Structures are given as C-alpha cells and as structure tokens.
N, C-alpha and C positions, 0 to 999 in steps of 0.2 A: 155818459156812455162812451168807449173809444171808439172812434171812427175806424172803419175797416177798409176803406180805399186808400190807395197810396198817395201822398202828397206830390205835389211838383215842387221843384226848387224855388218858383216864383211863391208859391205858398208858404214853403218854409221861411224864407226870407221876410215875407210880411208877418208871420206869427213871432217871428224873433226880433222885429223891428229892425232889420238891417237890409242891405243891398243885396241882389242875387250874385253880385261880383264877391261879397264877403262871404256868402255861402260857399261859392266855388272855391275861395282861398282856404276856408276851414277843411273842405273836402280834400283839397290838394295839400293840406298840411303846411300851407304858408307861414313862414314864422311872423310876418307882419300883421298878425291879427293878436289882439290883447287875449290873454287866458280867459276874461270873464266873458268875452264875446263868444270865444270859441266854445266854452262850455255851454252858453245860452242855446247856440246853434246846433251842437251836438245833441243836446236834450231833446231838441224837436226832431232831429234827424231820427233819432232812437226811437223816440214816442211813436213816430208815424212810420218807421221802418222804410225811410226814404232810400232808395237804391239809385246812385248816380248812374248813368251810362259808363260802364266800366271799359266796354270796347273802345268807345270814344275817346275815353281817357288814357287809355293804353296807347291808342294810336298817336295822340297828341304829346303824350309825354315820352314815347318810346319805352314804356315800361310795362310790366305784367300785374304790377301791383300783388304780387305773390310772394310770400317767404316760406322757404322751405325749411322745415324742422325734422330733424334726425334724432332719434332716440333709440336707447338700446331694447325698452320693452315696456309693455304698459300692465304687465300681470303684478308689479310692484307698485302700490297705490301711490307711491312717491313720485312717478313719472307722470301719471294721469293729473295730479294735483298741479305740477309745474306745466303742463300743457294747457291745462284750462286757463291759467294766468297768461301763457304765450298768446293764445287765441283771441282772449278778451282785450289784451294790450295791442295786438296787431289790427283788431276791428276798430279800435279807437282811433287808429292812424289811417283807417280806410283800407286795410291790406287784408287778404285772405291768407291762410296758411295752407301749405300741401306737407301732410304728415308722411314721414317714412320710418319703418321700424327695422332695425338692425339684426334683432334676436341675438346681438353678442358676437355677430360674425363679421369680421374685418373685410373680407370679399364682398359681403353684401353691402356693407358700408360704402365701399367704392362704388359698387353698381347703382346703389340707390342714389348717390351724390350725383352720378352722371345722368340718371334718370331726371333729377330735380334741375339739373342744368338744361336738359332738352326741353322742360316746361318752362324755360325762361324765367325761374324765379329771380328777384331783385337781389336776394340776400338770403344767407344761410345760418341758421342757429343750429349747433350741432352739441351733442354729449359724446364726445368720442369713445370708440369701442376700446382702443389701445393706444395711451399717451405715447408708448414708445415707436409706435407705427404711425406718424402723421404726414408722410411725405405727400400723400394726395390731398390732404387737407391743406397743407402749405401752398400747395398748386393752386387748389381752389380759391384761396385767399387772394390770389394774384389776378382773379377773374372777377369775383364778385364779393361785396362785403361779407364777412364771416364773423360771427361770435360764438366763442366757446360757452356753453350754460352747464353750470352745476360741476365745473372742474376747472382747473387752471392750467394754462399752457403758455409757455413763453413766446414771446412773439406776436400774440393775439390778444383782441380785446376778449374778456371774460367776466362772467359774474358766478361766485360761488360761494359757499360757505368755507369758513376757515377749518379744513378737516384736522390740521396739525393741532390747532388750539382745541379742536372737539375732543381729540385722543388726550391731550392733557388734562382737561377738565374731567374726563371720564375716569382717568387714573387718579386723579387727586380725589376724587369722591370715593372710589372704592378702597384707596389706603387708608383715608379718614375714618372708613367704616371698620376698619381694622383687618383688612384683606391683606394677606401676604403673598400668597400664590394664587396669581391671576391668570387665566388663559384667554387666548384670542383665536378667534375665527374670521378669516379674511385673507386679504393679499398681502403678501410681504411687502411690495414696493408701494403700497397705499399709504397716504399721508396721515390717515387715521391711525395707522400703527406707529408711525414715527414719533408724532407727538406722546402718545401713550407710553412707548418704550422709554422715551428719554425722561419722562416725569418718574416712571418705575425706578430708572436707573439712579436718579437724582436722589430717590429716597432711599438709596443702598439697599435695594431690593433685587433679587434676581429675575431676568427674563431670558430665558434661552429657549432652544429646540423643543423642550419638554412643555414650554408655556404657549408655543405655537401648535392649536390642538388640531386644525384642519383648514384645508383650501375651500373656498365657498363651492367650487364646481362638485367636489367629493360629497359635500353634504345636501346638495341640490336634490338628489335622487333619495338620498338617506337609506339605502339599502342596509339589510342586516349586516353585511361586514363593516361598513362604514360606522354603523351604530356601535358596534361591538368596540371598535377601534377607538371611538370618541370616549366611551365609557370606561375603557382601560386607562387611557391617558388621563383623565380626570381623576380616577382612583387613584392611580399609580402616583401621581404628582401632587396628590391632596390638593387639587384645584378648589377653590371656595368662591371663585366669582369668574364669570366669562364675559367679555367684551365682544360683541358681534359686529358685522359690517353692515347689517340692515336688519329690519324689523321681522322680515320674513324668515331670516335664519334664525333668529333669535326666537320666535315663536316655535319653530321646529324643534329647538334644543330644549325649551320649556316643557314641551308634549313629551319629548324622548326622557327627560329626567323624570318626569311625573310617572310615566308608564314603568319606569324601572325603580319605582318606591322612593324616589329621592326627592325632598320638599326643596321647594323654592319660595323665599329665599333662606330658609333655616340652614339647609345644607350647601346650596350653591346659590349666589346672586347671579341675575342675568341682566344685562344692558344690551339694548338694541341701537339702531341708528335710522333716523329720518322722522321720527314720531308721527308715524302714519295713522289711520284709523284702527289699524291692527291692534294698536298698543291697549285699547280698551275693552278688545275683545278677548285678550289672553286671560288665563286664570293662572296666578295672579296678573293683575293688570302690568304691562312692561314698562319698565323705565327706559327712557329713550333720549338720544340727542336730538332736539328739534332743528330742522332746516327752515328758514324762511322761504317756502316754495313759492308764495305768490310775489314775494319782492324780487326772487330770482328770475322768475319770468317775465316780470314786470320790465325790470331794468334791463334785461338782455333784448328785450324788443326796443326799447327806448334807445339803447346805443345802437343797434342795428339800423334802425330807421334814420337816426342821425347821420349815419355813414352813407347810408342809400340817397338820402335827401341832400347830403352834403350842407347841411344847416349851420356846421361849425367848419370854416375854413381850414383849421389845421386838423380836423378829426381823421383825415386820411392817413396823417404821421402820428399823431398823439394816441397812446393805446389807453382805453378804458379799463383797468383791471381792478375789479372789486372783490374784496373778501369780505363777506357778511358775517356777524359773530353768530356761533352757535349757542345753543340754549338746552341746559341738561333738565329734562322733565322727570321729575322722581315720582315713581309709583312703586306698588308693592312687590315688584320682583327684585327689589333690593334692599 
C-alpha cells in the first residue's frame, strides 16, 4: 500500500541508493547526473510526492522556477493537449507553469506578458496572437528566454508542425480523390494555405477568390447571413471539397451542410486540422491533419529550460527551430 506521508530528501536518497547531494543535483537539473540515476531519483520523487523547499531554492538560485505560458484559447481541444504536455515536461524539470489566455486579443497578450514578468517567470512559451505584430515579444526575448510554440517566427526558438507541408499534403490527397474545385476556410496569410495553394497550381488547377470561401472570424458565430453566403459560394462555384483551418470550423461546416440536405462526403468532402478528439464525434468522422501535440509541448519546454539553465554554452546564440512532420488521418468525411 502506498505510504501517505511525504518523504524527506534523506529518505529519497536512501531508497534511490544515492547521496543527498545527488538528489539535490537532480532537483536542480544539474547536467552532471547520468540519465539512469536521474530517472531513478525522479521515480521516487514522483512516487512519494516529494516537494523541495521552493522558496529556499528560489533564494539560492535567484530564480522563481516558474515558466509563463501564453495561449490564445482553451476552447479548441488542440491547445489543452499542448498545455498538458507543457505542464508535464515543466514538472519533470521541477518548474511550475503560470498560464495566461489571450482570447485572440493582441492588447491582452501584451498585458498578460507584463503580468508574467511581474511574477518573475524564468522563461516564456507563447503562441502569438498575430505574427505580423511581435515587437513586444522581441522586447521580452531580450529580458528572459522565450520560445514560440506551435508557430514559427524568424529570430526565435520555436517548435511547430510544418504547416506548409500539411497544406500540400491535403491538396495532394484531395486532387488524387478527383476533386477539381476545392474551397478553403482560413486565413489568407496562413502557411496552411500557402502549401495548399501551390500544390493546386502545380497540378494546373484553378484557385482564386471564388475558392476562398470565408474568414474564420465570419464563421465563428455562423449567423444566418454567413451561412447563406457560404452555401451560395459552394453551390455557385461547384465546390466539391473544403479544407478548413481547424477541426472546430470543419465540424460547423459539416453540420451546416447536413442541415441543408447536402451529403458528406458524397456531395462535399471536408478536411479539418489538428486531429483533435472532435474528429471522432462528428458524423461522419472527420479527416484531419494530425499535429504531434505532446512532442510540440515537450520539446518547447526542453528548449526553454536549456536556455534558462544555460546547459549549452552556445544556446543563447544558437536558435533551435524545429519543424515536425504533419500526418493526414483519413476518416469518412472525405
């Protein structure tokens, strides 16, 4: 039966067969501990919920052992999946997270970053609201280590899926299925569209303003006027497949099509993005681009902690810019 009282550092060291100083080095993420010993010590730390004196550690190290996380929303299941991985990996390194949600507001993003600075976070992981307005993030980078998560931004460390390749993959798949007139719902400046567009043009097919069906903000509320506008564009341009910016929008499109007596995928195929839990809840189940959310979160924290701890003497100057491969998960919506 699991013991309910908290172990001391001395007891953890004894069970792991190491010295107290080794336990201390593991807690402080000292690189001079072998991976085998580190895993063994961490196993006992987690098993008995050992909590080091964080206040003392902060005073000694002049650090807060806090990581600020800035995300746009949690209503899209994609972001909670990343958040879970971020927190898990941060805890592995004995850091806690402070979460801030921007709700897509650039002004709120600026305010929340200032709040996180006031909390003395040691580093920042952020999914920016607008990649064309990042002056405030550039400023923060000069103050504390900063990693861009699930997007790519020149001059920063980042971990993201290759959105350009994802777009090309979706276009190839739909073209091979025989679709000629393919619609897109998303942002014009998004790399998800760039790869998609270039693959369509490379196959001598047309993609113009008639194929750009709607802006994501317009479909978010999906009022009657927006629904009528979307249906008209689909019918007038003989659209037979729709590529959407995320699974939430794809689900709204499927529901709208079915409500208007159109069959998915017989009349129109629909592709989402993120491969969230939503995909198996739609009828029919949704084809979607899978992003390795756990790896995005894990590697974002790994890079940030390396910068904070300065475990790599060149890490301050060498950028870690990681593109992870996307994967198209095919279901019955296509």
